Each structure stands twice: as structure tokens, then as C-alpha cells.
N, C-alpha and C positions, 0 to 999 in steps of 0.2 A: 132301472130295470129293478123290478121286485120279484122275489122268489118267495112262493108260499111252501111251507112245509106242512105236510098232514098230521093232524092230531088224533087221537084214538077215535074209533068209530063212534063210541057212545058219548063223545064230548058235546055238551050243550052249547048251541050257538050264543046263547044268552048270558053264560057264564064267562067272563072276560079270562079268568084263567085257563080256560079251554079252548080259546080262539086259536086259530091256526098261527104259526109263527111266519112272520114275513121279513125277509132279509132285503135290505136296500142299499144299493151303493149310491152315494150323493156327492159325486166328484165337483169340484168347482175349481175354475181357473180364474185366478184373479190378476188384475193388471192395476196395480197400486191399490187404492181402497174399492175399486169397482170389480164386481163379480162379472167378468167378460163373458164366460161361458158356465153354465150351470144347469141342474135339472129343471128349473122353472122355465128357464128360455128354451132349453130343448123341447120341453112339453109345448110350450107356446108355438115353436117353429112347426112342429107336427101338426098342431091345430090349425095353423095358418095353411099348411099344405093341404089338409083335409077339407076346411071350410072355405078357402078361398078369399078370406077377408080378416082383419084384425078383429073387427067388432064380432063377427061369428065365432072366431077362435076364443075371445075373451069370455063371450057368453058360453060356450061349451066348457070352459075352465072355471066357471063361477068367478071370473075376475071382471073389474071394471075395464072399460074400453080404455081410460086413461092409464090405468096401471099396464095394460097390455102394450099400449103404444109407447110408453116410456121405456119398458123393457126391450122392445125390438129396437127404440131409438138408442138406447145405451149399448145394446149389442153391435149394431151397425157402426157406431162411432168407435168401437173397440176393434173393429176389423179393418184389415187393408182393403177389402171389398166388401160391399154389404151383403148380408144374408137374404134380404128380402127387398122386393121392388113393388112399390105401391103404384097403383094406377088411379088417377084422378076420376072424380064422379063422372056422371054423364047419363046416358039412357040407362045403361046396366048398373049404375052406381058405383063404379069402380072395383077395387079389389086389391088383394095382395097377394104376391106369389113368392115361393122360395128361388134364390139364384142358385147357380150351381155351388156358391160357397155355403148357403144355407143347407142345402141337401147334403153336402160334405160333412157339415157340422153335426147334423142329425146321425149320418151314418157312422162316423168316427166315435161320436159320444156313445152310442148304443153299442158298437163294436168293443169299447173299452170296458163297458159294464159287463157284457157277456165273457170276455176274457177274464176280468177280475174275478167273477163269479166262478168260473172254471178253476182259475188257478187258486182259488182259496176255499174250494168246496171242502176239503178236509177240516180246515181250521172252522169253518162255518158250522160244519157238523158237530164238531167238538163243543163250540160255544153254545149252539142250541141244546145240546144234551145236558148242560149246566142249568137249565129252565126247568121249572116245576112242569110235570106233565099236565 
């Protein structure tokens, strides 16, 4: 989740110093050396949900199919039950859908971001006030 804070009305979009301030939470859950759940995998799950296939999801994220497939495979291997189910090709060309586990991951991850944003609003405001206008 990213929150954009407004800058003064007269700020130029071409001047990097006057760009809107963006606050992002990037939680990662690791299992050993593997990032089991993180922002990239959650975004990929959301794209799979929207597009119905790993290849279309990868394209929408400017990611190679191989990279997307590896991320989905790594995620599924980290879980007790898979986050996605792929259907083999055929007349419609197959596809990929989220399982209830995949839906839960997206919902819970986004809930954590929302709650963290709300819980830390005062500190975020204080930090952003330290930046140049």
C-alpha cells in the first residue's frame, strides 16, 4: 500500500524536489532464505486474479513469464496449501486462479498495510515534515 501526501499547489511535476511524498510499507515474511510472502508476490497474486493467467499477470507487471512462474512456484512451495491453481492448456489455453489461500494472503497482507498505515500515521506525518518542501 502506498500513500501519497500532497505537496504545495504550485509545485512543478518536473522538479523532483516538489514531487508528492509516497509512503510504502513493504512487509516480507521469510522462511529461511526464502521470501515466502512479500509485496511482489502479493501484487502478482492480485494480477493473476485480475487477468486469469500467469502470463497475462506477468505482462501487466512488466515481468517475464519465467520470473512470474518462479515467484508463484516459490510461494506455493512455502505454503501448506497452494495460493494458485493452474489449469492445463486446451481450447481456451488454460489459466490460473487464486485458491481460498491465495485470496486470504492478498486480503490479510493488504489489511496489515492498512492497519500499519493507520497505527503509524502520527510518526509518518512527523517524518514527512522533516523533508524539504
